[in-house]
C-alpha positions in Angstrom: -139.7 -25.4 -48.0 -136.7 -27.4 -49.3 -136.6 -27.7 -53.1 -138.6 -25.3 -55.2 -139.6 -26.2 -58.8 -139.6 -23.6 -61.6 -140.7 -24.2 -65.2 -141.7 -22.2 -68.3 -145.2 -21.7 -69.8 -144.7 -24.4 -72.4 -145.2 -27.0 -69.8 -148.9 -26.1 -70.1 -149.8 -26.7 -66.4 -153.2 -25.5 -65.4 -153.2 -22.6 -62.9 -154.6 -25.1 -60.4 -151.8 -27.6 -60.9 -149.1 -24.9 -60.5 -150.8 -23.5 -57.4 -151.4 -26.9 -55.8 -147.7 -27.9 -56.2 -146.1 -24.5 -55.7 -144.6 -24.5 -59.2 -143.4 -21.1 -60.4 -144.1 -20.6 -64.1 -142.1 -18.1 -66.2 -144.0 -17.1 -69.4 -142.5 -17.1 -72.9 -143.8 -14.4 -75.3 -145.9 -14.6 -78.4 -145.6 -11.8 -80.9 -148.7 -11.3 -83.1 -148.7 -8.5 -85.7 -145.8 -6.8 -83.9 -147.3 -6.9 -80.4 -145.8 -9.1 -77.7 -148.0 -11.0 -75.2 -147.1 -13.2 -72.3 -148.2 -16.8 -73.0 -150.9 -18.1 -70.7 -151.4 -14.6 -69.2 -152.3 -12.3 -72.1 -152.7 -14.8 -75.0 -153.9 -18.4 -75.5 -154.2 -20.9 -78.3 -157.5 -19.6 -79.7 -156.0 -16.2 -80.4 -153.0 -17.8 -82.1 -155.1 -20.1 -84.2 -157.1 -17.2 -85.4 -154.0 -15.2 -86.3 -152.4 -18.1 -88.1 -155.5 -18.8 -90.2 -155.5 -15.2 -91.4 -151.7 -15.4 -92.0 -151.0 -12.6 -89.5 -147.3 -12.7 -88.6 -146.8 -14.7 -85.4 -143.5 -15.4 -83.7 -142.3 -16.4 -80.3 -139.6 -15.1 -77.9 -137.9 -16.6 -74.9 -138.0 -15.0 -71.5 -134.9 -12.9 -70.6 -132.6 -14.2 -67.8 -133.9 -11.6 -65.4 -137.4 -13.1 -65.5 -135.9 -16.4 -64.3 -133.7 -14.7 -61.7 -136.8 -13.0 -60.3 -138.5 -16.4 -60.0 -135.5 -18.0 -58.4 -135.2 -15.0 -55.9 -138.8 -15.2 -55.1 -138.5 -19.0 -54.4 -135.5 -18.4 -52.1 -137.3 -15.6 -50.3 -140.2 -18.0 -49.7 -137.8 -20.4 -48.0 -136.4 -22.6 -50.7 -132.8 -23.8 -50.1 -132.5 -25.2 -53.6 -134.2 -25.0 -57.0 -134.8 -27.4 -59.9 -135.7 -25.5 -63.1 -137.1 -27.6 -66.0 -137.6 -26.3 -69.5 -138.6 -26.7 -73.1 -136.0 -28.4 -75.3 -132.9 -26.3 -75.8 -133.0 -27.3 -79.5 -136.3 -25.6 -79.9 -135.9 -22.5 -77.8 -133.4 -20.3 -76.1 -135.4 -20.5 -72.9 -133.1 -23.1 -71.4 -130.1 -20.9 -72.1 -131.8 -18.0 -70.3 -132.5 -20.2 -67.3 -128.8 -21.3 -67.2 -127.6 -17.7 -67.2 -130.0 -16.8 -64.4 -129.0 -19.9 -62.3 -125.4 -18.5 -62.1 -126.8 -15.5 -60.2 -129.4 -17.4 -58.2 -129.3 -16.9 -54.4 -129.6 -20.6 -53.8 -128.2 -23.6 -55.7 -130.2 -24.0 -58.9 -130.1 -27.0 -61.3 -131.5 -26.4 -64.8 -132.9 -29.4 -66.7 -133.4 -29.5 -70.5 -136.5 -31.7 -71.0 -135.6 -32.4 -74.6 -139.4 -32.0 -75.1 -142.2 -29.5 -74.8 -145.9 -29.3 -73.8 -146.9 -32.4 -71.7 -143.6 -34.0 -72.4 -142.3 -31.3 -70.1 -145.4 -31.0 -68.0 -145.3 -34.6 -66.8 -141.7 -34.1 -65.7 -142.5 -30.9 -63.8 -145.4 -32.4 -61.9 -143.3 -35.4 -60.9 -140.5 -33.1 -59.8 -142.9 -31.1 -57.7 -144.2 -34.3 -56.0 -140.7 -35.5 -55.4 -139.9 -32.2 -53.8 -143.0 -32.4 -51.6 -141.8 -35.9 -50.5 -138.5 -34.5 -49.4 -136.1 -35.5 -52.2 -133.1 -33.3 -52.7 -132.5 -31.3 -55.8 -129.8 -33.6 -57.3 -132.1 -36.6 -57.1 -135.0 -34.7 -58.5 -133.0 -33.4 -61.5 -131.6 -36.8 -62.2 -135.0 -38.4 -62.1 -136.3 -35.8 -64.6 -133.3 -36.4 -67.0 -133.9 -40.2 -66.9 -137.6 -39.8 -67.8 -136.8 -37.2 -70.5 -134.3 -39.6 -72.1 -137.0 -42.3 -72.4 -139.8 -40.0 -73.6 -141.1 -40.2 -77.2 -143.4 -37.7 -79.0 -145.1 -37.9 -82.4 -147.4 -35.5 -84.1 -149.2 -34.6 -87.3 -149.8 -31.1 -88.7 -152.2 -29.8 -91.2 -149.4 -27.9 -93.0 -145.7 -27.8 -92.6 -145.6 -24.1 -93.5 -145.8 -22.9 -89.9 -142.9 -25.1 -88.8 -140.9 -23.8 -91.8 -141.6 -20.2 -91.0 -140.5 -20.7 -87.5 -137.3 -22.4 -88.6 -138.3 -25.7 -87.0 -138.1 -27.7 -90.2 -136.3 -27.3 -93.5 -137.8 -25.4 -96.4 -137.2 -28.4 -98.8 -139.2 -30.7 -96.6 -142.0 -28.2 -96.2 -142.2 -27.5 -100.0 -142.2 -31.2 -100.8 -145.0 -31.9 -98.3 -147.2 -29.2 -99.8 -146.5 -30.3 -103.4 -147.4 -33.9 -102.8 -150.3 -33.1 -100.5 -148.9 -35.6 -98.0 -149.5 -35.7 -94.2 -146.1 -36.3 -92.7 -145.9 -38.0 -89.3 -143.2 -36.1 -87.3 -141.3 -37.1 -84.2 -139.6 -35.1 -81.5 -136.2 -36.9 -81.4 -133.9 -35.8 -78.6 -135.4 -32.4 -78.6 -135.4 -31.9 -82.4 -138.4 -32.2 -84.9 -137.7 -34.7 -87.7 -139.9 -36.3 -90.4 -140.7 -39.9 -89.6 -143.2 -41.2 -92.2 -145.4 -39.9 -95.0 -149.0 -40.8 -95.4 -151.7 -39.5 -97.7 -154.6 -38.7 -95.4 -155.1 -37.2 -92.0 -157.1 -40.2 -90.8 -154.2 -42.5 -91.7 -151.8 -40.2 -90.0 -153.8 -40.2 -86.8 -154.1 -44.0 -86.9 -150.3 -44.1 -87.3 -149.9 -41.9 -84.2 -151.9 -44.5 -82.3 -149.7 -47.4 -83.3 -146.5 -45.5 -82.6 -147.7 -44.6 -79.1 -148.6 -48.2 -78.3 -145.2 -49.3 -79.6 -143.5 -46.6 -77.6 -145.2 -47.7 -74.4 -144.2 -51.3 -74.9 -144.8 -53.2 -71.7 -143.7 -50.3 -69.5 -145.7 -48.2 -67.1 -146.1 -44.9 -68.8 -147.9 -41.5 -68.8 -149.5 -40.5 -72.1 -150.9 -37.2 -73.3 -152.7 -36.4 -76.5 -152.5 -32.7 -77.4 -153.9 -30.6 -80.2 -154.5 -27.1 -81.6 -158.1 -26.5 -82.6 -158.6 -30.2 -83.4 -160.3 -31.5 -80.3 -162.6 -34.1 -81.9 -159.7 -35.9 -83.6 -157.6 -35.7 -80.5 -160.4 -36.9 -78.2 -161.0 -39.9 -80.4 -157.3 -40.8 -80.3 -157.1 -40.4 -76.6 -160.1 -42.7 -76.1 -158.5 -45.4 -78.2 -155.2 -45.1 -76.5 -156.8 -45.2 -73.1 -158.5 -48.5 -74.0 -155.3 -50.1 -75.4 -153.0 -48.9 -72.7 -155.2 -49.1 -69.7 -153.1 -51.6 -67.7 -149.9 -49.5 -68.4 -151.1 -46.0 -67.5 -149.7 -44.6 -64.2 -150.9 -41.5 -62.5 -153.2 -39.9 -63.4 -154.4 -43.3 -64.6 -155.7 -42.0 -67.9 -154.6 -40.4 -71.2 -154.4 -36.7 -70.7 -156.2 -34.7 -73.3 -155.3 -31.0 -73.6 -154.8 -28.2 -76.1 -151.3 -26.9 -76.6 -150.7 -23.2 -75.7 -149.9 -20.2 -77.8 -146.1 -20.7 -78.1 -146.2 -24.3 -79.4 -149.4 -23.5 -81.3 -147.6 -20.7 -83.2 -145.1 -23.2 -84.6 -147.4 -26.2 -85.4 -150.5 -24.4 -86.6 -154.3 -25.3 -86.3 -155.1 -28.9 -86.9 -152.1 -30.3 -85.1 -152.5 -33.5 -83.1 -149.7 -35.0 -81.0 -149.1 -37.8 -78.6 -146.3 -38.0 -76.0 -145.3 -41.1 -74.1 -143.3 -40.7 -70.9 -142.0 -43.7 -69.0 -142.4 -44.0 -65.3 -139.2 -43.6 -63.4 -137.7 -47.0 -62.5 -134.6 -45.9 -60.6 
């Protein structure tokens, strides 16, 4: 089997993608009204969006190290002689820390990679790692490739309200209160694994237009993979994806199009309904 690839549920791979490439996915938990659910198994984005709209308390929880150790052991039992484990930004979640703790007890050498991203910013890295493993690359080369691409990735997003980010501790209270008071639509970026305000605009349409320009600038003349993701805002996201696909057509590598997808329950719990995001991940040039 060679190298096995493990990730967490915030990569938002489809079940078919994970099965096709033999990727093992360890779920994070979403706690709604005091009840914990495994992301992607027991709860999805629709349930989270409904809970958030009714202001039902929603929080998230990382997997415990044993969950990762179980995945590493299963991979080893299936014949893997090394593992690359790729995860949501360590600045956003304790998931990476859990994976690192488990790797110390893994029955085969295990390299843990902090994607400094989430959602398809992570998902693109996982799929490429899996393809590299299928092609026979060793674990060190695969992990190095993922880290290079992570370092060059850029993500931007717009939310309907900053309140969900504030409640989850992902943005400061002062910034959230200011945004609400001025009725602005801040454009946010994921900068080296941390959410930070980038610009302030007055309307959602202007904010989405700004996402388009930022994505095109981030791509530059490079070959890139691009995803547009959303939570309960498919029409806006689809329009943005269509425009980006037209503008970046000659720079898009596999799958040769802009990926359009809804984020899952964990990311959705922190960004809230109405979020639209774009992530640009450069092709590996090493």
